[in-house]
N, C-alpha and C positions, 0 to 999 in steps of 0.2 A: 361167478368168480372173476370173470373177465374185467368188469368195470373197476372193482377195487384194485386189481393188479395194474391196470392202465393208469389209474389215478395216482398210485404210488410212484410208478416210473415217470409219469408226466410231471410229477412234482420235482423230480431230479433233472429231467431232460426236456421239460415242456416249455410253454410259452413265456412264462415269467423269467426263466433263466436266459433264453435265447433272444429275447426282444432286443437287448442291448449287448454291447461287447461284454464278454464274460472273462473274468480273471482265471477261470478254471481252464487248465490246458486242453487243447483240442483233443489230444489223445484220450484224456479221461472222459470228456464228453462223448467221444466216439464210442467208447465202450458202453456207456449208458444207452446211446442210440441203438447200438447193436442188440442190446437186450430188449429194448422196446420194439424194434423191428421184428425180432424173433417172436414176440407175443402177437404182434399184428399178423404175421405170416401164418402163425398156428391157428389163431382164433377168428381173424377178420378177413384177411386176404390170402387164402391158401394157394392161390395161383400166381402170386407175385413172384417172379423169378429173382433169385439172389444175384447180386453183382458185387464183386470185390471193390472196396473203396467207397461204397455208397455211404457207409456210416461216417466216414471221415468228412465227406462233402456235406452231409446233413448237419454234422456238428459245427461246420463253419458258417452256417446260415445265421443271418441277423434279422430279427423281426419276424421269423417264421418258426413255429413250433415244430418239434420233431414229428409229432402226430400229423400235422398238416403236410409236412414234406413227404411222409410215407403215402398219404392220400394222393399227393401230386404224382408220385412215381406210379402208384397203382393205376390211376385213371389215364395216365400217359400210356402205360402198357396196354390197357384195354382199348386204346384208340389206334394203336400202331397198325392194325390191319385195315384201317380206313384210309382212303385216298386223302392226300394232303400233307402239308408240312406242319411244323411245330412252332408256336408263337409264344413269346412272353411280352406282356405289355406292362412296362415299369420294371426295369432291371436293376436299378440301384447299383450295388457294387459288382453285380454279375455272379454272385454265389449260387443263386437258383439257376442262372443260365448255365453254369458249369455242371450242375446236377442234371439238368435236362440234356445237355450235350452228351454226357457220358452214357445216359440211358438210351440214346438213339445212335450212338457211335457206330454200331454194327450194321446199320441200315443205310439208306440213301436219302433220307428225309433232310430237308433244309431246316435250319434254325433261324427264325426271324425275331429280332429283338427291337422293341419300340421303346424309346425313352427320350424325354426332352433334353437330358443331361444338363438342365438348368434348374432342377428342383421342381417342387410342386407348383402347379398353376394357382391362380387366384381362386379361392373357394367361392361357391355360390351360396345362396340362402338355404339350400338344402343340405349343406355341409355343417350340420350342428356338431359341435365338438363333444364327443363322448368320453374320450380318454386323452388327457393332455400329456402325451408320451414324452415330450421334451420340456414340459413345465413352462410353456411360453405364455400361458394366460388367456389366449384367445385363438380362435380358428384363423382369423385374418393374419396372424403373425407366422403362420406356417407357409405362407407363400414364399417360394424360393428355397425352402428347406429340403434336405435330402438330395442335394445335387452331388453327383459323382462324375468324374471325368470318364469319357468313353474309353480312354486308354486302359483304365483299370479293368473294365469288362473284357477288353481284348486280351489283356494279360492273363486273366483267369481262364479264359477259353484255351489259350495256348498252353497254359500249365497242365491242362488235362488232355492235350494233344488232339483237340478237335480241329478238323481241317478248316483253314480259312475259307476255302472255296464253298463250304457249306454254311457259312455264317452270313446273314444279311442284317446289318445294323441300320435302323431307320431313325436318325436323330431328329428331334423337334417335337413340338407339342402335337398330340394326336389329332386335334381338330383340323390341323393343316396337313400333316403327313398322310392322313387317311385318304386324302384327295389325290395322292401321288399315283401315277400309272405303275410304279414299281412296288407292287404288293403281291402277296401270295394268292394264287387262283383258288386254292383249296387249303383248308386247315383242318387237320384231324384232332389236334389238341391245342388248347391255349390256357396259359396261366395269366390272369389279369390282376395286377397289383398296382393300380393307379391311385388308390387311396381315396379319391374324391369323386363326387357325383358325375360331373360333366365328362371327364375323360373315360370313366367306366361306361357311361351311357353310350358314348361314341364307339368304344371298342366293341361292346356287345352288339350294337347295330351292325357293325361290319361283320362280326363273326356269324351273325344270323344269316348272312348272305353266302358265306363261304364254307361253313362247317357241314359236311355231309351227315346223313343219318349214321349213328354209331360213334360220332365224335363227342368229345367232352370239353367243358370249360370249367375251370376253378377260379373263383373270384375271392381274393383275399380281403380281410378286414370287414367281413360281413357282421355288422353289429359291434364294430370296434373302431376306435379312433374317430372317424367321422360317420355320422348317420347317413351321409350321402351314398356310401357304398351299398348299404342294405336297401336304401330307397331306389337306387339305380337298378339293382338286381330284381327287386320286387316288381317294379314298373315293367321291366323287360319281360319277365315271366308272365305277367298279367296280359300283356299285349300279344306276346308270341303264341299263347294258347297251347295247342297240341303239338307245336313244333319242338317244344322243349319240355323236359320234366326235371324236377329237382330230386336229388338223391341225398338222403340223410347221411351225415358223417358219423363215424364211431364216436361214442361219448367222450367228452373231455379232450378232444383232439385239436382244438383251436377255434379260431373265428374265421370261417370261410364258407362259401356256398359252392355246391357241386351241381353243374347243369349238364344234362345229357340230351343230345340232339336225337329226336325220334324220327 
């Protein structure tokens, strides 16, 4: 009974609705998200703690299904007992950043946000276009797309009253910023939404060094938009061997990969 119920609700609150800006009021979407979360908490994630306002923040996400957002929150909470901070690689408008921030507000963990704020980098030959989400006609034309000002991200975090002192924004393309001495020493949870092969590859290489056993990483767009995301994850898992294992997501919950540090 679970799969048909999730499919029906996902049709109302799932990926195709939330990929782009919706004309449906946030309050209406939040109600549907609340119903979907109730199903997940009853049948899939019974230990996921409730949090007021979560449905509203999930309803504001763009490009992320409600099902994926609930998985993000679930595996974030599974990781909070592990040493380290929380990272997001590719923050866009900061909607997911605000969701992560509220979920860790009661603790002392730092939030690290990595983004070029200049849009997508140049695709590589491994970034075969799977889903032309902006109808641009080719993968090459996505270079520079999805650029959002850093101030918008800061505004979203302040809107949820997350302390500035616990926010670390690292602007620039990851291939350069990952060489900075100002990086987290340990990471308990990371959400990777870099879209393309090379930045995902670099982020996973860094996380392999700093995520302790018990931590988790979610990678967005696995098998969606660019083939590079899936390629980067599959190559990483193949090389990492026993250090990481993949966890299957609930049916029809979106396009993403879940990695657990062993």
